[in-house]
C-alpha positions as CSV (number, residue, x, y, z in Angstrom):
1,M,-10.7,26.7,21.7
2,G,-13.6,26.6,24.1
3,F,-15.0,28.9,26.7
4,T,-12.7,31.0,28.9
5,K,-13.7,32.7,32.2
6,P,-14.4,36.4,31.7
7,P,-12.1,39.0,33.4
8,E,-12.5,39.5,37.2
9,G,-15.6,41.6,38.0
10,T,-17.2,41.0,34.6
11,V,-20.6,39.3,34.5
12,I,-22.1,37.8,31.4
13,T,-25.5,36.2,30.6
14,E,-26.0,32.6,30.0
15,D,-26.8,33.2,26.3
16,E,-23.5,35.1,25.9
17,A,-21.6,32.2,27.5
18,I,-23.2,29.7,25.2
19,A,-22.4,31.9,22.2
20,Q,-18.7,31.8,23.4
21,G,-18.7,28.0,23.5
22,A,-19.6,27.2,27.1
23,D,-20.9,23.8,27.9
24,D,-23.3,22.8,30.7
25,F,-20.4,22.4,33.2
26,D,-19.0,25.9,32.4
27,I,-22.4,27.4,32.9
28,A,-23.1,25.6,36.2
29,L,-19.6,26.7,37.5
30,G,-20.3,30.3,36.3
31,F,-23.7,30.3,38.2
32,M,-22.0,29.1,41.4
33,E,-19.0,31.5,41.1
34,G,-21.3,34.5,40.1
35,Y,-19.8,35.5,36.7
36,I,-22.7,34.1,34.7
37,T,-26.3,35.1,35.2
38,P,-29.4,33.1,34.0
39,S,-30.9,34.5,30.7
40,R,-34.2,32.7,31.1
41,P,-36.2,31.2,34.0
42,H,-35.3,27.7,34.8
43,L,-38.4,25.8,36.0
44,T,-38.5,22.6,37.9
45,P,-40.6,19.7,36.5
46,L,-43.3,20.4,39.1
47,E,-43.4,24.1,38.2
48,K,-43.8,23.1,34.5
49,A,-46.7,20.9,35.4
50,H,-48.5,22.8,38.1
51,G,-47.4,26.5,37.7
52,N,-45.5,28.8,40.0
53,I,-45.0,28.3,43.7
54,V,-47.6,30.3,45.7
55,A,-46.9,29.2,49.3
56,R,-44.8,27.0,51.5
57,R,-45.6,25.6,54.9
58,M,-44.2,23.1,57.4
59,D,-46.4,20.3,58.6
60,T,-45.4,17.9,61.4
61,Y,-43.2,15.6,59.3
62,Y,-43.2,17.4,56.0
63,D,-42.2,20.6,54.2
64,V,-45.1,21.4,51.9
65,T,-44.9,23.4,48.6
66,I,-48.2,24.7,47.2
67,Y,-48.5,25.5,43.5
68,E,-50.9,27.7,41.5
69,D,-53.2,24.9,40.6
70,G,-53.6,23.8,44.2
71,Y,-51.2,20.9,44.0
72,E,-49.3,20.3,47.3
73,D,-45.9,18.6,47.2
74,Y,-44.9,16.9,50.4
75,Y,-41.2,16.5,51.2
76,P,-40.4,14.4,54.3
77,I,-38.1,15.9,56.9
78,G,-36.3,14.3,59.8
79,D,-35.5,10.6,60.2
């Protein structure tokens, strides 16, 4: 049968949606539309490797993200 969207105004957790047969697309759509909330933290690959984000700053040509272990990720901005 598959997953069906809950009634208007009802919010369910990610684990509840999976138990009801939701696939990755249903869960992503639920996150975007606000009727599914995450059950567990979703970490990026850099957060898994270097810990949580502790600060952010803007350098001249980069957005810089600083992690718990001191690693700095530089993301180029502009042209």
